[in-house]
Backbone as XML, in Angstrom:
<?xml version="1.0"?>
<chain id="A" units="angstrom">
  <residue number="1" name="UNK">
    <atom name="N" x="0.838" y="-1.180" z="0.010"/>
    <atom name="CA" x="0.042" y="0.073" z="0.026"/>
    <atom name="C" x="0.895" y="1.129" z="0.030"/>
  </residue>
  <residue number="2" name="UNK">
    <atom name="N" x="0.550" y="2.248" z="-0.829"/>
    <atom name="CA" x="1.239" y="3.369" z="-0.944"/>
    <atom name="C" x="1.090" y="4.258" z="0.353"/>
  </residue>
  <residue number="3" name="UNK">
    <atom name="N" x="2.124" y="4.831" z="0.815"/>
    <atom name="CA" x="2.117" y="5.551" z="2.084"/>
    <atom name="C" x="2.383" y="7.089" z="1.768"/>
  </residue>
  <residue number="4" name="UNK">
    <atom name="N" x="3.278" y="7.504" z="0.924"/>
    <atom name="CA" x="3.474" y="8.863" z="0.620"/>
    <atom name="C" x="2.431" y="9.380" z="-0.466"/>
  </residue>
  <residue number="5" name="UNK">
    <atom name="N" x="2.301" y="10.804" z="-0.453"/>
    <atom name="CA" x="1.342" y="11.338" z="-1.264"/>
    <atom name="C" x="1.720" y="11.174" z="-2.798"/>
  </residue>
  <residue number="6" name="UNK">
    <atom name="N" x="2.990" y="11.155" z="-3.089"/>
    <atom name="CA" x="3.458" y="10.932" z="-4.419"/>
    <atom name="C" x="3.175" y="9.484" z="-4.890"/>
  </residue>
  <residue number="7" name="UNK">
    <atom name="N" x="3.322" y="8.579" z="-3.977"/>
    <atom name="CA" x="2.974" y="7.187" z="-4.364"/>
    <atom name="C" x="1.529" y="6.971" z="-4.549"/>
  </residue>
  <residue number="8" name="UNK">
    <atom name="N" x="0.704" y="7.550" z="-3.824"/>
    <atom name="CA" x="-0.800" y="7.511" z="-3.980"/>
    <atom name="C" x="-1.150" y="8.136" z="-5.285"/>
  </residue>
  <residue number="9" name="UNK">
    <atom name="N" x="-0.476" y="9.280" z="-5.629"/>
    <atom name="CA" x="-0.849" y="9.942" z="-6.927"/>
    <atom name="C" x="-0.397" y="8.999" z="-8.048"/>
  </residue>
  <residue number="10" name="UNK">
    <atom name="N" x="0.836" y="8.389" z="-7.916"/>
    <atom name="CA" x="1.327" y="7.536" z="-8.924"/>
    <atom name="C" x="0.380" y="6.305" z="-9.218"/>
  </residue>
  <residue number="11" name="UNK">
    <atom name="N" x="-0.214" y="5.771" z="-8.039"/>
    <atom name="CA" x="-1.139" y="4.640" z="-8.167"/>
    <atom name="C" x="-2.462" y="5.116" z="-8.951"/>
  </residue>
  <residue number="12" name="UNK">
    <atom name="N" x="-2.845" y="6.389" z="-8.727"/>
    <atom name="CA" x="-4.083" y="6.864" z="-9.364"/>
    <atom name="C" x="-3.694" y="7.027" z="-10.950"/>
  </residue>
  <residue number="13" name="UNK">
    <atom name="N" x="-2.579" y="7.597" z="-11.193"/>
    <atom name="CA" x="-2.195" y="7.656" z="-12.523"/>
    <atom name="C" x="-2.093" y="6.322" z="-13.305"/>
  </residue>
  <residue number="14" name="UNK">
    <atom name="N" x="-1.573" y="5.394" z="-12.667"/>
    <atom name="CA" x="-1.392" y="4.047" z="-13.178"/>
    <atom name="C" x="-2.732" y="3.514" z="-13.529"/>
  </residue>
  <residue number="15" name="UNK">
    <atom name="N" x="-3.675" y="3.615" z="-12.727"/>
    <atom name="CA" x="-5.037" y="3.075" z="-12.911"/>
    <atom name="C" x="-5.635" y="3.760" z="-14.148"/>
  </residue>
  <residue number="16" name="UNK">
    <atom name="N" x="-5.567" y="5.077" z="-14.270"/>
    <atom name="CA" x="-6.092" y="5.756" z="-15.385"/>
    <atom name="C" x="-5.399" y="5.350" z="-16.671"/>
  </residue>
  <residue number="17" name="UNK">
    <atom name="N" x="-4.042" y="5.302" z="-16.608"/>
    <atom name="CA" x="-3.229" y="4.958" z="-17.860"/>
    <atom name="C" x="-3.651" y="3.521" z="-18.282"/>
  </residue>
  <residue number="18" name="UNK">
    <atom name="N" x="-3.739" y="2.589" z="-17.357"/>
    <atom name="CA" x="-4.021" y="1.189" z="-17.702"/>
    <atom name="C" x="-5.367" y="1.101" z="-18.395"/>
  </residue>
  <residue number="19" name="UNK">
    <atom name="N" x="-6.319" y="1.801" z="-17.956"/>
    <atom name="CA" x="-7.734" y="1.741" z="-18.426"/>
    <atom name="C" x="-7.614" y="2.325" z="-19.893"/>
  </residue>
  <residue number="20" name="UNK">
    <atom name="N" x="-6.843" y="3.442" z="-20.086"/>
    <atom name="CA" x="-6.746" y="4.003" z="-21.373"/>
    <atom name="C" x="-6.103" y="3.110" z="-22.435"/>
  </residue>
  <residue number="21" name="UNK">
    <atom name="N" x="-5.036" y="2.378" z="-21.908"/>
    <atom name="CA" x="-4.261" y="1.543" z="-22.782"/>
    <atom name="C" x="-5.072" y="0.384" z="-23.162"/>
  </residue>
  <residue number="22" name="UNK">
    <atom name="N" x="-5.886" y="-0.157" z="-22.119"/>
    <atom name="CA" x="-6.834" y="-1.276" z="-22.502"/>
    <atom name="C" x="-7.889" y="-0.870" z="-23.496"/>
  </residue>
  <residue number="23" name="UNK">
    <atom name="N" x="-8.390" y="0.263" z="-23.378"/>
    <atom name="CA" x="-9.313" y="0.824" z="-24.403"/>
    <atom name="C" x="-8.684" y="1.001" z="-25.736"/>
  </residue>
  <residue number="24" name="UNK">
    <atom name="N" x="-7.496" y="1.455" z="-25.876"/>
    <atom name="CA" x="-6.773" y="1.527" z="-27.123"/>
    <atom name="C" x="-6.576" y="0.100" z="-27.796"/>
  </residue>
  <residue number="25" name="UNK">
    <atom name="N" x="-6.133" y="-0.900" z="-26.909"/>
    <atom name="CA" x="-5.881" y="-2.219" z="-27.384"/>
    <atom name="C" x="-7.236" y="-2.873" z="-27.896"/>
  </residue>
  <residue number="26" name="UNK">
    <atom name="N" x="-8.255" y="-2.766" z="-27.146"/>
    <atom name="CA" x="-9.552" y="-3.302" z="-27.581"/>
    <atom name="C" x="-10.023" y="-2.709" z="-28.912"/>
  </residue>
  <residue number="27" name="UNK">
    <atom name="N" x="-9.916" y="-1.320" z="-29.012"/>
    <atom name="CA" x="-10.279" y="-0.673" z="-30.157"/>
    <atom name="C" x="-9.554" y="-1.170" z="-31.428"/>
  </residue>
  <residue number="28" name="UNK">
    <atom name="N" x="-8.130" y="-1.303" z="-31.172"/>
    <atom name="CA" x="-7.361" y="-1.798" z="-32.250"/>
    <atom name="C" x="-7.755" y="-3.195" z="-32.665"/>
  </residue>
  <residue number="29" name="UNK">
    <atom name="N" x="-7.926" y="-4.170" z="-31.725"/>
    <atom name="CA" x="-8.408" y="-5.438" z="-32.053"/>
    <atom name="C" x="-9.660" y="-5.541" z="-32.761"/>
  </residue>
  <residue number="30" name="UNK">
    <atom name="N" x="-10.682" y="-4.706" z="-32.369"/>
    <atom name="CA" x="-11.930" y="-4.581" z="-33.009"/>
    <atom name="C" x="-11.808" y="-4.160" z="-34.477"/>
  </residue>
  <residue number="31" name="UNK">
    <atom name="N" x="-10.978" y="-3.164" z="-34.689"/>
    <atom name="CA" x="-10.798" y="-2.605" z="-35.987"/>
    <atom name="C" x="-10.237" y="-3.724" z="-36.908"/>
  </residue>
  <residue number="32" name="UNK">
    <atom name="N" x="-9.251" y="-4.531" z="-36.325"/>
    <atom name="CA" x="-8.554" y="-5.526" z="-37.136"/>
    <atom name="C" x="-9.660" y="-6.636" z="-37.491"/>
  </residue>
  <residue number="33" name="UNK">
    <atom name="N" x="-10.421" y="-6.967" z="-36.583"/>
    <atom name="CA" x="-11.465" y="-8.060" z="-36.826"/>
    <atom name="C" x="-12.443" y="-7.638" z="-37.831"/>
  </residue>
  <residue number="34" name="UNK">
    <atom name="N" x="-12.861" y="-6.227" z="-37.794"/>
    <atom name="CA" x="-13.805" y="-5.720" z="-38.782"/>
    <atom name="C" x="-13.147" y="-5.686" z="-40.145"/>
  </residue>
  <residue number="35" name="UNK">
    <atom name="N" x="-11.901" y="-5.371" z="-40.240"/>
    <atom name="CA" x="-11.186" y="-5.482" z="-41.447"/>
    <atom name="C" x="-11.118" y="-6.884" z="-42.076"/>
  </residue>
  <residue number="36" name="UNK">
    <atom name="N" x="-10.810" y="-7.781" z="-41.228"/>
    <atom name="CA" x="-10.836" y="-9.160" z="-41.742"/>
    <atom name="C" x="-12.124" y="-9.623" z="-42.224"/>
  </residue>
  <residue number="37" name="UNK">
    <atom name="N" x="-13.177" y="-9.165" z="-41.592"/>
    <atom name="CA" x="-14.566" y="-9.522" z="-41.965"/>
    <atom name="C" x="-14.800" y="-8.953" z="-43.389"/>
  </residue>
  <residue number="38" name="UNK">
    <atom name="N" x="-14.385" y="-7.675" z="-43.599"/>
    <atom name="CA" x="-14.597" y="-7.065" z="-44.876"/>
    <atom name="C" x="-13.708" y="-7.704" z="-45.961"/>
  </residue>
  <residue number="39" name="UNK">
    <atom name="N" x="-12.592" y="-8.095" z="-45.575"/>
    <atom name="CA" x="-11.701" y="-8.766" z="-46.557"/>
    <atom name="C" x="-12.528" y="-10.041" z="-47.091"/>
  </residue>
  <residue number="40" name="UNK">
    <atom name="N" x="-13.193" y="-10.776" z="-46.172"/>
    <atom name="CA" x="-13.922" y="-11.977" z="-46.692"/>
    <atom name="C" x="-15.186" y="-11.718" z="-47.386"/>
  </residue>
  <residue number="41" name="UNK">
    <atom name="N" x="-15.853" y="-10.653" z="-46.917"/>
    <atom name="CA" x="-17.280" y="-10.465" z="-47.418"/>
    <atom name="C" x="-17.564" y="-9.073" z="-48.068"/>
  </residue>
  <residue number="42" name="UNK">
    <atom name="N" x="-16.613" y="-8.138" z="-47.935"/>
    <atom name="CA" x="-16.891" y="-6.843" z="-48.464"/>
    <atom name="C" x="-16.401" y="-6.556" z="-49.882"/>
  </residue>
  <residue number="43" name="UNK">
    <atom name="N" x="-16.754" y="-5.382" z="-50.385"/>
    <atom name="CA" x="-16.258" y="-4.966" z="-51.681"/>
    <atom name="C" x="-14.809" y="-4.427" z="-51.510"/>
  </residue>
  <residue number="44" name="UNK">
    <atom name="N" x="-14.136" y="-4.202" z="-52.696"/>
    <atom name="CA" x="-12.730" y="-3.714" z="-52.688"/>
    <atom name="C" x="-12.693" y="-2.302" z="-52.149"/>
  </residue>
  <residue number="45" name="UNK">
    <atom name="N" x="-13.724" y="-1.475" z="-52.402"/>
    <atom name="CA" x="-13.696" y="-0.104" z="-51.868"/>
    <atom name="C" x="-13.813" y="-0.078" z="-50.379"/>
  </residue>
  <residue number="46" name="UNK">
    <atom name="N" x="-14.752" y="-0.879" z="-49.857"/>
    <atom name="CA" x="-14.919" y="-0.982" z="-48.377"/>
    <atom name="C" x="-13.604" y="-1.538" z="-47.695"/>
  </residue>
  <residue number="47" name="UNK">
    <atom name="N" x="-12.973" y="-2.360" z="-48.326"/>
    <atom name="CA" x="-11.747" y="-3.001" z="-47.792"/>
    <atom name="C" x="-10.571" y="-1.993" z="-47.849"/>
  </residue>
  <residue number="48" name="UNK">
    <atom name="N" x="-10.442" y="-1.086" z="-48.787"/>
    <atom name="CA" x="-9.467" y="-0.077" z="-48.815"/>
    <atom name="C" x="-9.757" y="0.862" z="-47.758"/>
  </residue>
  <residue number="49" name="UNK">
    <atom name="N" x="-10.905" y="1.338" z="-47.601"/>
    <atom name="CA" x="-11.203" y="2.229" z="-46.592"/>
    <atom name="C" x="-10.993" y="1.713" z="-45.129"/>
  </residue>
  <residue number="50" name="UNK">
    <atom name="N" x="-11.320" y="0.523" z="-45.015"/>
    <atom name="CA" x="-11.175" y="-0.114" z="-43.679"/>
    <atom name="C" x="-9.730" y="-0.328" z="-43.395"/>
  </residue>
  <residue number="51" name="UNK">
    <atom name="N" x="-8.879" y="-0.623" z="-44.437"/>
    <atom name="CA" x="-7.477" y="-0.734" z="-44.234"/>
    <atom name="C" x="-6.830" y="0.537" z="-43.829"/>
  </residue>
  <residue number="52" name="UNK">
    <atom name="N" x="-7.215" y="1.660" z="-44.349"/>
    <atom name="CA" x="-6.631" y="2.951" z="-44.036"/>
    <atom name="C" x="-6.997" y="3.314" z="-42.614"/>
  </residue>
  <residue number="53" name="UNK">
    <atom name="N" x="-8.299" y="3.015" z="-42.279"/>
    <atom name="CA" x="-8.632" y="3.347" z="-40.873"/>
    <atom name="C" x="-7.924" y="2.489" z="-39.802"/>
  </residue>
  <residue number="54" name="UNK">
    <atom name="N" x="-7.899" y="1.202" z="-40.136"/>
    <atom name="CA" x="-7.246" y="0.295" z="-39.233"/>
    <atom name="C" x="-5.736" y="0.515" z="-39.065"/>
  </residue>
  <residue number="55" name="UNK">
    <atom name="N" x="-5.055" y="0.991" z="-40.212"/>
    <atom name="CA" x="-3.654" y="1.308" z="-40.081"/>
    <atom name="C" x="-3.436" y="2.553" z="-39.287"/>
  </residue>
  <residue number="56" name="UNK">
    <atom name="N" x="-4.331" y="3.457" z="-39.337"/>
    <atom name="CA" x="-4.244" y="4.654" z="-38.531"/>
    <atom name="C" x="-4.397" y="4.266" z="-37.030"/>
  </residue>
  <residue number="57" name="UNK">
    <atom name="N" x="-5.324" y="3.473" z="-36.738"/>
    <atom name="CA" x="-5.474" y="3.029" z="-35.373"/>
    <atom name="C" x="-4.301" y="2.221" z="-34.858"/>
  </residue>
  <residue number="58" name="UNK">
    <atom name="N" x="-3.794" y="1.365" z="-35.631"/>
    <atom name="CA" x="-2.549" y="0.579" z="-35.277"/>
    <atom name="C" x="-1.365" y="1.517" z="-35.037"/>
  </residue>
  <residue number="59" name="UNK">
    <atom name="N" x="-1.191" y="2.575" z="-35.891"/>
    <atom name="CA" x="-0.089" y="3.488" z="-35.746"/>
    <atom name="C" x="-0.250" y="4.320" z="-34.462"/>
  </residue>
  <residue number="60" name="UNK">
    <atom name="N" x="-1.506" y="4.644" z="-34.201"/>
    <atom name="CA" x="-1.669" y="5.479" z="-32.970"/>
    <atom name="C" x="-1.359" y="4.633" z="-31.630"/>
  </residue>
  <residue number="61" name="UNK">
    <atom name="N" x="-1.760" y="3.354" z="-31.828"/>
    <atom name="CA" x="-1.448" y="2.469" z="-30.556"/>
    <atom name="C" x="0.077" y="2.308" z="-30.461"/>
  </residue>
  <residue number="62" name="UNK">
    <atom name="N" x="0.703" y="2.208" z="-31.542"/>
    <atom name="CA" x="2.247" y="1.980" z="-31.502"/>
    <atom name="C" x="2.803" y="3.398" z="-30.903"/>
  </residue>
  <residue number="63" name="UNK">
    <atom name="N" x="2.323" y="4.541" z="-31.381"/>
    <atom name="CA" x="2.877" y="5.789" z="-30.990"/>
    <atom name="C" x="2.717" y="5.959" z="-29.489"/>
  </residue>
  <residue number="64" name="UNK">
    <atom name="N" x="1.544" y="5.510" z="-28.993"/>
    <atom name="CA" x="1.311" y="5.687" z="-27.573"/>
    <atom name="C" x="1.982" y="4.667" z="-26.666"/>
  </residue>
  <residue number="65" name="UNK">
    <atom name="N" x="2.564" y="3.580" z="-27.263"/>
    <atom name="CA" x="3.335" y="2.600" z="-26.586"/>
    <atom name="C" x="2.486" y="1.475" z="-26.088"/>
  </residue>
  <residue number="66" name="UNK">
    <atom name="N" x="1.258" y="1.356" z="-26.584"/>
    <atom name="CA" x="0.413" y="0.146" z="-26.264"/>
    <atom name="C" x="1.006" y="-1.063" z="-26.897"/>
  </residue>
  <residue number="67" name="UNK">
    <atom name="N" x="1.409" y="-0.967" z="-28.083"/>
    <atom name="CA" x="2.209" y="-2.098" z="-28.696"/>
    <atom name="C" x="3.544" y="-1.577" z="-29.274"/>
  </residue>
  <residue number="68" name="UNK">
    <atom name="N" x="4.419" y="-2.519" z="-29.560"/>
    <atom name="CA" x="5.645" y="-2.220" z="-30.004"/>
    <atom name="C" x="5.480" y="-1.816" z="-31.508"/>
  </residue>
  <residue number="69" name="UNK">
    <atom name="N" x="6.546" y="-0.842" z="-31.955"/>
    <atom name="CA" x="6.369" y="-0.358" z="-33.373"/>
    <atom name="C" x="6.636" y="-1.539" z="-34.431"/>
  </residue>
  <residue number="70" name="UNK">
    <atom name="N" x="7.364" y="-2.477" z="-34.034"/>
    <atom name="CA" x="7.623" y="-3.590" z="-34.963"/>
    <atom name="C" x="6.428" y="-4.448" z="-35.007"/>
  </residue>
  <residue number="71" name="UNK">
    <atom name="N" x="5.687" y="-4.661" z="-33.986"/>
    <atom name="CA" x="4.476" y="-5.433" z="-33.932"/>
    <atom name="C" x="3.432" y="-4.645" z="-34.751"/>
  </residue>
  <residue number="72" name="UNK">
    <atom name="N" x="3.382" y="-3.413" z="-34.694"/>
    <atom name="CA" x="2.504" y="-2.653" z="-35.532"/>
    <atom name="C" x="2.798" y="-2.739" z="-37.097"/>
  </residue>
  <residue number="73" name="UNK">
    <atom name="N" x="4.042" y="-2.685" z="-37.401"/>
    <atom name="CA" x="4.485" y="-2.814" z="-38.747"/>
    <atom name="C" x="4.144" y="-4.161" z="-39.303"/>
  </residue>
  <residue number="74" name="UNK">
    <atom name="N" x="4.365" y="-5.251" z="-38.469"/>
    <atom name="CA" x="4.079" y="-6.552" z="-38.863"/>
    <atom name="C" x="2.587" y="-6.777" z="-39.082"/>
  </residue>
  <residue number="75" name="UNK">
    <atom name="N" x="1.810" y="-6.274" z="-38.168"/>
    <atom name="CA" x="0.366" y="-6.413" z="-38.329"/>
    <atom name="C" x="-0.190" y="-5.693" z="-39.594"/>
  </residue>
  <residue number="76" name="UNK">
    <atom name="N" x="0.295" y="-4.481" z="-39.826"/>
    <atom name="CA" x="-0.130" y="-3.771" z="-41.036"/>
    <atom name="C" x="0.318" y="-4.435" z="-42.266"/>
  </residue>
  <residue number="77" name="UNK">
    <atom name="N" x="1.510" y="-5.006" z="-42.291"/>
    <atom name="CA" x="2.050" y="-5.581" z="-43.468"/>
    <atom name="C" x="1.220" y="-6.870" z="-43.798"/>
  </residue>
  <residue number="78" name="UNK">
    <atom name="N" x="0.895" y="-7.644" z="-42.831"/>
    <atom name="CA" x="0.030" y="-8.811" z="-43.025"/>
    <atom name="C" x="-1.345" y="-8.514" z="-43.507"/>
  </residue>
  <residue number="79" name="UNK">
    <atom name="N" x="-1.893" y="-7.462" z="-42.872"/>
    <atom name="CA" x="-3.281" y="-7.098" z="-43.288"/>
    <atom name="C" x="-3.199" y="-6.536" z="-44.809"/>
  </residue>
  <residue number="80" name="UNK">
    <atom name="N" x="-2.256" y="-5.736" z="-45.218"/>
    <atom name="CA" x="-2.145" y="-5.200" z="-46.486"/>
    <atom name="C" x="-1.940" y="-6.358" z="-47.484"/>
  </residue>
  <residue number="81" name="UNK">
    <atom name="N" x="-1.182" y="-7.373" z="-47.146"/>
    <atom name="CA" x="-1.060" y="-8.586" z="-47.967"/>
    <atom name="C" x="-2.293" y="-9.199" z="-48.259"/>
  </residue>
  <residue number="82" name="UNK">
    <atom name="N" x="-3.194" y="-9.369" z="-47.283"/>
    <atom name="CA" x="-4.462" y="-9.968" z="-47.362"/>
    <atom name="C" x="-5.342" y="-9.173" z="-48.309"/>
  </residue>
  <residue number="83" name="UNK">
    <atom name="N" x="-5.300" y="-7.818" z="-48.197"/>
    <atom name="CA" x="-6.132" y="-6.987" z="-48.989"/>
    <atom name="C" x="-5.680" y="-7.092" z="-50.527"/>
  </residue>
  <residue number="84" name="UNK">
    <atom name="N" x="-4.411" y="-7.076" z="-50.739"/>
    <atom name="CA" x="-3.850" y="-7.191" z="-52.100"/>
    <atom name="C" x="-4.298" y="-8.597" z="-52.686"/>
  </residue>
  <residue number="85" name="UNK">
    <atom name="N" x="-4.155" y="-9.664" z="-51.911"/>
    <atom name="CA" x="-4.610" y="-10.967" z="-52.342"/>
    <atom name="C" x="-6.091" y="-10.985" z="-52.633"/>
  </residue>
  <residue number="86" name="UNK">
    <atom name="N" x="-6.855" y="-10.245" z="-51.936"/>
    <atom name="CA" x="-8.322" y="-10.206" z="-52.224"/>
    <atom name="C" x="-8.452" y="-9.538" z="-53.525"/>
  </residue>
  <residue number="87" name="UNK">
    <atom name="N" x="-7.820" y="-8.431" z="-53.797"/>
    <atom name="CA" x="-7.954" y="-7.715" z="-55.083"/>
    <atom name="C" x="-7.549" y="-8.403" z="-56.293"/>
  </residue>
  <residue number="88" name="UNK">
    <atom name="N" x="-6.421" y="-9.331" z="-56.063"/>
    <atom name="CA" x="-5.920" y="-10.057" z="-57.150"/>
    <atom name="C" x="-6.799" y="-11.214" z="-57.469"/>
  </residue>
  <residue number="89" name="UNK">
    <atom name="N" x="-7.510" y="-11.760" z="-56.408"/>
    <atom name="CA" x="-8.384" y="-12.809" z="-56.697"/>
    <atom name="C" x="-9.738" y="-12.386" z="-57.211"/>
  </residue>
  <residue number="90" name="UNK">
    <atom name="N" x="-10.128" y="-11.111" z="-56.890"/>
    <atom name="CA" x="-11.463" y="-10.745" z="-57.349"/>
    <atom name="C" x="-11.576" y="-10.142" z="-58.686"/>
  </residue>
</chain>
């Protein structure tokens, strides 16, 4: 248990930051799932729009330190590969 005022404040900050980071992570995961659904069942225009939006969310998560920048780059690369494969197959 925190005893000093600064330790108590730090605990309050940690709780708020953890909640914010969890929100960013769930938002990112939901965007990725929505994009994957559009890759399977959506048109090419919908897929392109969803890819741009999802990449922006992933970049923001990496910028804020929720995920590592290399993990963000890897995820964006794999998603864009799937979108290109859909266009080539369609």
